[in-house]
C-alpha positions in Angstrom: 0.0 0.0 0.0 1.1 3.6 -0.4 1.9 5.5 2.7 -0.4 8.4 3.6 1.5 10.8 6.0 -1.6 11.7 8.1 -2.5 8.1 8.7 -0.9 5.1 10.5 0.0 2.1 8.3 -3.2 0.2 8.6 -4.6 -3.2 7.6 -8.2 -3.5 8.8 -9.2 -7.1 8.3 -7.4 -10.2 9.6 -8.4 -13.6 10.8 -7.1 -16.0 13.5 -7.8 -19.6 14.4 -11.0 -18.4 16.1 -12.5 -18.4 12.6 -10.8 -19.3 9.4 -7.2 -18.1 10.0 -4.0 -20.2 10.5 -2.5 -18.3 13.4 -3.5 -17.7 17.0 -4.5 -14.0 17.7 -1.2 -13.0 19.3 0.7 -14.5 16.4 -1.5 -12.5 13.9 -0.6 -9.3 15.7 3.1 -10.3 15.8 3.1 -11.0 12.0 1.4 -7.6 11.5 4.0 -5.8 13.6 6.8 -7.5 11.7 5.3 -6.3 8.4 5.1 -2.7 9.7 1.4 -2.5 10.5 0.6 0.3 13.0 -3.3 0.0 13.1 -4.8 -3.5 12.9 -8.2 -5.0 13.2 -8.8 -8.7 14.2 -12.0 -9.5 12.4 -12.9 -13.1 13.0 -16.1 -14.3 11.5 -19.1 -13.8 13.9 -16.9 -13.9 17.0 -14.8 -11.7 19.3 -13.3 -14.5 21.2 -9.7 -13.7 20.0 -10.0 -9.9 20.5 -8.7 -9.9 24.1 -5.5 -11.8 23.2 -5.0 -9.5 20.2 -5.3 -6.4 22.3 -2.7 -7.7 24.7 -0.4 -8.6 21.9 -0.8 -5.2 20.3 0.3 -3.5 23.5 3.4 -5.7 23.6 4.2 -5.2 19.9 3.4 -1.5 19.5 0.4 -2.1 17.3 -3.0 -0.4 17.9 -5.6 -3.2 17.6 -9.2 -2.3 17.1 -11.8 -4.6 18.7 -13.7 -5.9 15.7 -15.7 -8.7 14.0 -16.8 -9.7 10.5 -20.4 -10.5 10.4 -21.8 -12.7 7.6 -25.2 -11.1 6.8 -28.0 -11.8 4.3 -28.9 -9.1 1.7 -32.6 -9.8 1.3 -33.0 -6.9 -1.1 -30.7 -8.5 -3.6 -32.3 -10.9 -6.1 -31.6 -13.7 -5.4 -30.8 -13.0 -1.7 -27.0 -13.3 -1.1 -24.5 -13.4 1.8 -22.3 -10.3 2.3 -19.8 -9.4 5.0 -20.2 -6.4 7.3 -17.2 -5.4 9.4 -17.8 -4.0 12.9 -15.0 -1.9 14.2 -14.5 -0.5 17.8 -17.3 -2.5 19.2 -17.7 -3.0 22.9 -16.6 -6.6 22.7 -16.8 -7.3 26.4 -20.5 -6.7 26.7 -22.2 -10.0 27.5 -25.1 -9.2 25.1 -22.7 -8.7 22.2 -21.2 -12.1 22.7 -24.6 -13.7 23.1 -25.8 -12.1 19.9 -22.7 -13.2 18.0 -23.1 -16.7 19.5 -26.5 -16.8 17.8 -24.9 -15.9 14.5 -22.2 -18.6 15.1 -24.9 -21.2 15.6 -26.6 -20.2 12.4 -23.2 -20.3 10.7 -22.6 -23.8 12.1 -25.9 -25.1 10.9 -25.4 -23.6 7.4 -21.9 -25.1 7.3 -23.2 -28.6 8.3 -25.8 -28.3 5.5 -23.0 -27.7 3.1 -21.0 -30.6 4.4 -24.1 -32.8 3.8 -24.4 -31.4 0.3 -20.8 -32.4 -0.4 -21.5 -35.9 0.8 -24.6 -36.1 -1.4 -22.3 -35.1 -4.3 -20.1 -38.1 -3.5 -17.3 -36.6 -1.4 -16.0 -38.3 1.8 -15.2 -35.9 4.7 -12.8 -36.2 7.5 -15.6 -35.2 9.9 -13.2 -35.4 12.9 -11.8 -32.0 11.8 -15.2 -30.4 12.1 -16.1 -32.2 15.3 -12.9 -31.1 17.0 -13.5 -27.5 16.3 -17.1 -27.7 17.4 -16.1 -29.4 20.6 -13.5 -26.7 21.3 -16.2 -24.0 20.9 -14.7 -22.6 17.7 -16.7 -21.6 14.7 -16.8 -23.7 11.5 -17.2 -22.3 8.0 -16.6 -23.2 4.4 -12.8 -23.4 4.7 -13.2 -26.1 7.3 -15.6 -28.1 5.2 -13.2 -27.8 2.3 -10.3 -28.9 4.6 -12.3 -32.0 5.6 -12.8 -32.9 2.0 -9.2 -32.3 0.9 -7.9 -34.3 3.9 -9.9 -37.5 3.1 -7.8 -39.9 1.0 -10.9 -41.3 -0.7 -11.3 -38.0 -2.6 -7.7 -37.9 -3.9 -8.4 -39.2 -7.4 -11.5 -37.1 -7.9 -9.8 -33.9 -6.8 -6.9 -34.5 -9.1 -9.2 -35.2 -12.0 -11.1 -31.9 -11.3 -7.9 -29.9 -10.8 -8.6 -29.2 -7.2 -5.3 -28.9 -5.3 -6.2 -26.8 -2.2 -9.1 -25.6 -0.1 -9.6 -22.4 -2.1 -10.1 -24.4 -5.3 -12.7 -26.6 -3.7 -14.5 -23.7 -2.2 -14.7 -21.9 -5.6 -15.8 -25.1 -7.3 -18.5 -26.2 -4.8 -19.1 -23.8 -1.9 -19.8 -20.3 -3.2 -23.1 -18.9 -4.5 -24.2 -20.6 -7.6 -22.2 -23.8 -6.9 -23.9 -27.1 -6.1 -23.0 -27.4 -2.4 -23.6 -23.8 -1.4 -26.2 -23.1 1.2 -27.3 -19.6 2.3 -27.5 -18.5 5.9 -30.8 -17.5 7.5 -29.6 -14.6 9.8 -28.8 -11.8 10.4 -29.8 -9.5 7.6 -27.5 -6.6 6.6 -29.8 -4.1 8.4 -29.7 -6.3 11.6 -25.9 -6.6 11.5 -25.5 -2.8 11.1 -28.0 -2.2 13.9 -26.1 -4.6 16.2 -22.7 -3.0 15.5 -24.1 0.5 16.2 -25.8 -0.7 19.4 -22.4 -2.1 20.5 -20.9 1.4 19.9 -19.2 0.3 16.7 -18.6 1.4 13.1 -20.1 -0.7 10.3 -18.2 -1.2 7.0 -19.1 -3.3 4.0 -16.2 -5.6 3.2 -14.6 -6.2 -0.2 -17.5 -5.3 -2.5 -15.9 -6.5 -5.7 -15.1 -9.9 -4.2 -18.9 -10.5 -4.1 -20.1 -8.6 -7.2 -18.4 -8.1 -10.5 -20.8 -5.5 -12.0 -19.8 -1.9 -11.1 -23.5 -0.8 -11.2 -24.4 -3.5 -8.7 -21.7 -2.3 -6.3 -22.8 1.3 -6.5 -26.5 0.5 -6.1 -25.7 -1.7 -3.1 -23.7 1.1 -1.5 -26.7 3.3 -2.0 -29.0 0.8 -0.3 -26.6 0.1 2.5 -26.3 3.9 3.2 -30.0 3.9 3.7 -29.8 1.3 6.5 -26.9 3.1 8.2 -23.6 1.7 6.9 -20.7 3.9 7.9 -18.2 3.0 5.3 -17.0 0.6 2.5 -13.7 -1.3 2.2 -12.5 0.5 -0.9 -8.9 -0.6 -0.8 -8.5 -4.4 -1.0 -6.0 -6.9 -2.3 -8.1 -7.9 -5.3 -9.6 -4.5 -6.2 -8.1 -2.9 -9.3 -7.7 0.8 -9.9 -11.0 1.3 -11.6 -12.9 -0.6 -8.9 -11.1 1.3 -6.2 -11.9 4.6 -7.9 -15.6 3.8 -8.2 -15.9 2.9 -4.5 -13.9 5.9 -3.4 -16.1 8.3 -5.4 -19.4 6.7 -4.1 -18.1 6.9 -0.6 -17.3 10.6 -1.1 -20.8 11.2 -2.4 -22.4 9.6 0.6 -19.8 10.9 3.2 -18.8 7.3 4.0 -15.5 6.0 5.3 -13.2 4.4 2.7 -11.1 1.7 4.5 -8.8 -1.0 3.3 -7.2 -4.4 4.1 -5.3 -7.4 2.8 -7.7 -9.8 4.6 -4.8 -11.8 6.2 -5.6 -15.4 6.8 -2.2 -16.8 7.4 1.3 -17.3 5.8 0.2 -20.5 3.9 -3.0 -19.1 2.4 -2.7 -18.9 -1.4 -3.9 -15.3 -1.6 -4.4 -13.7 1.8 -1.0 -14.4 3.1 0.6 -11.1 4.0 -0.1 -7.6 5.4 -0.1 -4.2 3.6 -0.7 -5.9 0.3 -3.5 -3.7 -1.0 -3.1 -0.6 -3.2 -4.6 2.8 -2.8 -3.8 3.9 -6.4 -3.2 7.5 -5.2 -6.6 7.8 -3.5 -6.8 9.0 0.1 -8.3 6.6 2.6 -11.0 8.0 4.9 -10.8 6.4 8.3 -12.6 8.9 10.5 -13.0 7.7 14.1 -11.1 4.4 13.4 -8.0 6.5 14.1 -7.4 7.8 17.5 
């Protein structure tokens, strides 16, 4: 990323073993510090269980860590309804009701994931179900990456995976577990409006994550920003590892029109992830981020 003198070096989305990341929260912060990150958000899916450890590691490593979460939410106004991700920054993560509400989201996420696991089995895949059972027993969330891991790990699938050109979890997810693919199953809650309301109630700032990861049509992205502004979204992740210059420019301009924050991240998942394996990997293309109250 390009440095902006008035801003700390920031990377505002990262994941630990409490969701679908490879590293424990403290190790995520240490990796960020080593990369030169000054402002970091640990944004595990539907959980703040790792935030305390990340905050402590931030204090030890000279990194400002924002208490945060990434909520998977249903956009009912999109046809067909789809699942999008809403980042909640600076939430009061120690409030019991916040954890209870997120636990309800985690339970829905688990049920959706198990439906996808059953769908894969219906399609003829064998699963190393122990991998899912161990995470559930440990109280950790499960998602698509864990279902994919269970399929990749089972030796009975080896020949089929080779024939289909599937070599890693990301390949299997893209082939079977994303919208429009045969084993995808949508969540039931929360809606985008409910996620934004929950983040605001927790004192936080709500930001739509990686728009062009979910949609390819620029008009669809801008119309969605317009709709989300109406339900109270505070910002959009304009700067992202896979966003090109035109996509970034479009989001920045729409954010300016609506007086929204324009944030950014590399969406770190761990050093062995095929794409999201480093910090500060996004480009700003000369546009100025707008972080507002996320700084200070």
